[in-house]
Chimera marker file (.cmm) of the C-alpha trace (Angstrom):
<marker_set name="trace">
<marker id="1" x="15.090" y="8.281" z="-16.983" r="1" g="1" b="0" radius="0.5"/>
<marker id="2" x="12.881" y="10.758" z="-16.538" r="1" g="1" b="0" radius="0.5"/>
<marker id="3" x="12.615" y="12.873" z="-13.422" r="1" g="1" b="0" radius="0.5"/>
<marker id="4" x="9.876" y="10.348" z="-12.236" r="1" g="1" b="0" radius="0.5"/>
<marker id="5" x="6.949" y="13.371" z="-12.197" r="1" g="1" b="0" radius="0.5"/>
<marker id="6" x="4.905" y="10.522" z="-13.972" r="1" g="1" b="0" radius="0.5"/>
<marker id="7" x="5.248" y="8.276" z="-10.453" r="1" g="1" b="0" radius="0.5"/>
<marker id="8" x="2.370" y="8.324" z="-7.873" r="1" g="1" b="0" radius="0.5"/>
<marker id="9" x="3.793" y="11.228" z="-5.168" r="1" g="1" b="0" radius="0.5"/>
<marker id="10" x="0.668" y="10.763" z="-2.558" r="1" g="1" b="0" radius="0.5"/>
<marker id="11" x="-0.646" y="7.624" z="-0.819" r="1" g="1" b="0" radius="0.5"/>
<marker id="12" x="-3.999" y="8.465" z="-2.598" r="1" g="1" b="0" radius="0.5"/>
<marker id="13" x="-2.319" y="8.447" z="-5.709" r="1" g="1" b="0" radius="0.5"/>
<marker id="14" x="-0.390" y="5.244" z="-5.027" r="1" g="1" b="0" radius="0.5"/>
<marker id="15" x="-3.737" y="3.469" z="-4.091" r="1" g="1" b="0" radius="0.5"/>
<marker id="16" x="-5.227" y="4.527" z="-7.083" r="1" g="1" b="0" radius="0.5"/>
<marker id="17" x="-2.399" y="3.207" z="-9.106" r="1" g="1" b="0" radius="0.5"/>
<marker id="18" x="-2.793" y="0.103" z="-7.223" r="1" g="1" b="0" radius="0.5"/>
<marker id="19" x="-6.277" y="-0.442" z="-8.038" r="1" g="1" b="0" radius="0.5"/>
<marker id="20" x="-5.537" y="0.596" z="-11.705" r="1" g="1" b="0" radius="0.5"/>
<marker id="21" x="-3.094" y="-2.343" z="-11.661" r="1" g="1" b="0" radius="0.5"/>
<marker id="22" x="-5.673" y="-4.630" z="-9.927" r="1" g="1" b="0" radius="0.5"/>
<marker id="23" x="-3.089" y="-5.230" z="-6.544" r="1" g="1" b="0" radius="0.5"/>
<marker id="24" x="-5.386" y="-3.039" z="-4.138" r="1" g="1" b="0" radius="0.5"/>
<marker id="25" x="-5.391" y="-5.896" z="-1.561" r="1" g="1" b="0" radius="0.5"/>
<marker id="26" x="-1.108" y="-5.564" z="-1.607" r="1" g="1" b="0" radius="0.5"/>
<marker id="27" x="-1.345" y="-1.219" z="-1.304" r="1" g="1" b="0" radius="0.5"/>
<marker id="28" x="0.034" y="-0.466" z="2.212" r="1" g="1" b="0" radius="0.5"/>
<marker id="29" x="0.870" y="3.063" z="2.638" r="1" g="1" b="0" radius="0.5"/>
<marker id="30" x="4.689" y="3.725" z="3.408" r="1" g="1" b="0" radius="0.5"/>
<marker id="31" x="3.993" y="6.554" z="6.037" r="1" g="1" b="0" radius="0.5"/>
<marker id="32" x="0.522" y="5.252" z="8.268" r="1" g="1" b="0" radius="0.5"/>
<marker id="33" x="0.320" y="7.231" z="10.888" r="1" g="1" b="0" radius="0.5"/>
<marker id="34" x="2.010" y="5.828" z="13.942" r="1" g="1" b="0" radius="0.5"/>
<marker id="35" x="-0.310" y="7.002" z="17.199" r="1" g="1" b="0" radius="0.5"/>
<marker id="36" x="-4.019" y="7.654" z="18.123" r="1" g="1" b="0" radius="0.5"/>
<marker id="37" x="-4.270" y="10.828" z="19.967" r="1" g="1" b="0" radius="0.5"/>
<marker id="38" x="-5.148" y="9.143" z="23.106" r="1" g="1" b="0" radius="0.5"/>
<marker id="39" x="-2.305" y="6.403" z="22.604" r="1" g="1" b="0" radius="0.5"/>
<marker id="40" x="0.042" y="9.285" z="22.429" r="1" g="1" b="0" radius="0.5"/>
<marker id="41" x="-1.003" y="10.994" z="25.119" r="1" g="1" b="0" radius="0.5"/>
<marker id="42" x="-1.094" y="7.725" z="27.947" r="1" g="1" b="0" radius="0.5"/>
<marker id="43" x="2.364" y="7.025" z="26.230" r="1" g="1" b="0" radius="0.5"/>
<marker id="44" x="3.804" y="10.900" z="27.406" r="1" g="1" b="0" radius="0.5"/>
<marker id="45" x="2.337" y="10.178" z="30.483" r="1" g="1" b="0" radius="0.5"/>
<marker id="46" x="3.956" y="7.193" z="30.849" r="1" g="1" b="0" radius="0.5"/>
<marker id="47" x="7.401" y="8.235" z="29.565" r="1" g="1" b="0" radius="0.5"/>
<marker id="48" x="6.589" y="11.423" z="32.574" r="1" g="1" b="0" radius="0.5"/>
<marker id="49" x="6.181" y="8.846" z="35.219" r="1" g="1" b="0" radius="0.5"/>
<marker id="50" x="9.106" y="6.680" z="34.410" r="1" g="1" b="0" radius="0.5"/>
<marker id="51" x="11.471" y="9.611" z="34.236" r="1" g="1" b="0" radius="0.5"/>
<marker id="52" x="10.039" y="11.155" z="37.878" r="1" g="1" b="0" radius="0.5"/>
<marker id="53" x="10.887" y="7.256" z="39.324" r="1" g="1" b="0" radius="0.5"/>
<marker id="54" x="14.808" y="7.369" z="37.554" r="1" g="1" b="0" radius="0.5"/>
<marker id="55" x="14.607" y="10.985" z="39.546" r="1" g="1" b="0" radius="0.5"/>
<marker id="56" x="13.816" y="9.739" z="42.725" r="1" g="1" b="0" radius="0.5"/>
<marker id="57" x="15.982" y="6.946" z="42.522" r="1" g="1" b="0" radius="0.5"/>
<marker id="58" x="18.873" y="9.219" z="41.341" r="1" g="1" b="0" radius="0.5"/>
<marker id="59" x="18.198" y="11.289" z="44.209" r="1" g="1" b="0" radius="0.5"/>
<marker id="60" x="18.139" y="8.689" z="46.787" r="1" g="1" b="0" radius="0.5"/>
<marker id="61" x="21.553" y="7.757" z="45.658" r="1" g="1" b="0" radius="0.5"/>
<marker id="62" x="23.273" y="10.901" z="45.560" r="1" g="1" b="0" radius="0.5"/>
<marker id="63" x="22.215" y="11.281" z="49.270" r="1" g="1" b="0" radius="0.5"/>
<marker id="64" x="23.022" y="7.712" z="50.183" r="1" g="1" b="0" radius="0.5"/>
<marker id="65" x="26.248" y="8.715" z="48.682" r="1" g="1" b="0" radius="0.5"/>
<marker id="66" x="26.523" y="12.274" z="50.775" r="1" g="1" b="0" radius="0.5"/>
<marker id="67" x="25.744" y="10.604" z="53.810" r="1" g="1" b="0" radius="0.5"/>
<marker id="68" x="28.667" y="8.111" z="53.129" r="1" g="1" b="0" radius="0.5"/>
<marker id="69" x="30.813" y="10.723" z="52.761" r="1" g="1" b="0" radius="0.5"/>
<marker id="70" x="30.175" y="12.890" z="55.692" r="1" g="1" b="0" radius="0.5"/>
<marker id="71" x="31.011" y="9.539" z="57.871" r="1" g="1" b="0" radius="0.5"/>
<marker id="72" x="34.433" y="9.302" z="56.658" r="1" g="1" b="0" radius="0.5"/>
<link id1="1" id2="2" r="1" g="1" b="0" radius="0.2"/>
<link id1="2" id2="3" r="1" g="1" b="0" radius="0.2"/>
<link id1="3" id2="4" r="1" g="1" b="0" radius="0.2"/>
<link id1="4" id2="5" r="1" g="1" b="0" radius="0.2"/>
<link id1="5" id2="6" r="1" g="1" b="0" radius="0.2"/>
<link id1="6" id2="7" r="1" g="1" b="0" radius="0.2"/>
<link id1="7" id2="8" r="1" g="1" b="0" radius="0.2"/>
<link id1="8" id2="9" r="1" g="1" b="0" radius="0.2"/>
<link id1="9" id2="10" r="1" g="1" b="0" radius="0.2"/>
<link id1="10" id2="11" r="1" g="1" b="0" radius="0.2"/>
<link id1="11" id2="12" r="1" g="1" b="0" radius="0.2"/>
<link id1="12" id2="13" r="1" g="1" b="0" radius="0.2"/>
<link id1="13" id2="14" r="1" g="1" b="0" radius="0.2"/>
<link id1="14" id2="15" r="1" g="1" b="0" radius="0.2"/>
<link id1="15" id2="16" r="1" g="1" b="0" radius="0.2"/>
<link id1="16" id2="17" r="1" g="1" b="0" radius="0.2"/>
<link id1="17" id2="18" r="1" g="1" b="0" radius="0.2"/>
<link id1="18" id2="19" r="1" g="1" b="0" radius="0.2"/>
<link id1="19" id2="20" r="1" g="1" b="0" radius="0.2"/>
<link id1="20" id2="21" r="1" g="1" b="0" radius="0.2"/>
<link id1="21" id2="22" r="1" g="1" b="0" radius="0.2"/>
<link id1="22" id2="23" r="1" g="1" b="0" radius="0.2"/>
<link id1="23" id2="24" r="1" g="1" b="0" radius="0.2"/>
<link id1="24" id2="25" r="1" g="1" b="0" radius="0.2"/>
<link id1="25" id2="26" r="1" g="1" b="0" radius="0.2"/>
<link id1="26" id2="27" r="1" g="1" b="0" radius="0.2"/>
<link id1="27" id2="28" r="1" g="1" b="0" radius="0.2"/>
<link id1="28" id2="29" r="1" g="1" b="0" radius="0.2"/>
<link id1="29" id2="30" r="1" g="1" b="0" radius="0.2"/>
<link id1="30" id2="31" r="1" g="1" b="0" radius="0.2"/>
<link id1="31" id2="32" r="1" g="1" b="0" radius="0.2"/>
<link id1="32" id2="33" r="1" g="1" b="0" radius="0.2"/>
<link id1="33" id2="34" r="1" g="1" b="0" radius="0.2"/>
<link id1="34" id2="35" r="1" g="1" b="0" radius="0.2"/>
<link id1="35" id2="36" r="1" g="1" b="0" radius="0.2"/>
<link id1="36" id2="37" r="1" g="1" b="0" radius="0.2"/>
<link id1="37" id2="38" r="1" g="1" b="0" radius="0.2"/>
<link id1="38" id2="39" r="1" g="1" b="0" radius="0.2"/>
<link id1="39" id2="40" r="1" g="1" b="0" radius="0.2"/>
<link id1="40" id2="41" r="1" g="1" b="0" radius="0.2"/>
<link id1="41" id2="42" r="1" g="1" b="0" radius="0.2"/>
<link id1="42" id2="43" r="1" g="1" b="0" radius="0.2"/>
<link id1="43" id2="44" r="1" g="1" b="0" radius="0.2"/>
<link id1="44" id2="45" r="1" g="1" b="0" radius="0.2"/>
<link id1="45" id2="46" r="1" g="1" b="0" radius="0.2"/>
<link id1="46" id2="47" r="1" g="1" b="0" radius="0.2"/>
<link id1="47" id2="48" r="1" g="1" b="0" radius="0.2"/>
<link id1="48" id2="49" r="1" g="1" b="0" radius="0.2"/>
<link id1="49" id2="50" r="1" g="1" b="0" radius="0.2"/>
<link id1="50" id2="51" r="1" g="1" b="0" radius="0.2"/>
<link id1="51" id2="52" r="1" g="1" b="0" radius="0.2"/>
<link id1="52" id2="53" r="1" g="1" b="0" radius="0.2"/>
<link id1="53" id2="54" r="1" g="1" b="0" radius="0.2"/>
<link id1="54" id2="55" r="1" g="1" b="0" radius="0.2"/>
<link id1="55" id2="56" r="1" g="1" b="0" radius="0.2"/>
<link id1="56" id2="57" r="1" g="1" b="0" radius="0.2"/>
<link id1="57" id2="58" r="1" g="1" b="0" radius="0.2"/>
<link id1="58" id2="59" r="1" g="1" b="0" radius="0.2"/>
<link id1="59" id2="60" r="1" g="1" b="0" radius="0.2"/>
<link id1="60" id2="61" r="1" g="1" b="0" radius="0.2"/>
<link id1="61" id2="62" r="1" g="1" b="0" radius="0.2"/>
<link id1="62" id2="63" r="1" g="1" b="0" radius="0.2"/>
<link id1="63" id2="64" r="1" g="1" b="0" radius="0.2"/>
<link id1="64" id2="65" r="1" g="1" b="0" radius="0.2"/>
<link id1="65" id2="66" r="1" g="1" b="0" radius="0.2"/>
<link id1="66" id2="67" r="1" g="1" b="0" radius="0.2"/>
<link id1="67" id2="68" r="1" g="1" b="0" radius="0.2"/>
<link id1="68" id2="69" r="1" g="1" b="0" radius="0.2"/>
<link id1="69" id2="70" r="1" g="1" b="0" radius="0.2"/>
<link id1="70" id2="71" r="1" g="1" b="0" radius="0.2"/>
<link id1="71" id2="72" r="1" g="1" b="0" radius="0.2"/>
</marker_set>
């Protein structure tokens, strides 16, 4: 077995090799971009909002527990 230096390493090389084999329709990039910039920003804002809601809920539970402790 060789060192693998003849194998295509980049997506462009792989696409060209697929075209040469005549299998262009079957070609899929193994590492396609996951998010568009807008989607990434939206996801980060959603995550931040969820974290803030969790923090508020936990704070309310802690305060309620402190009030119960003071009543006893």
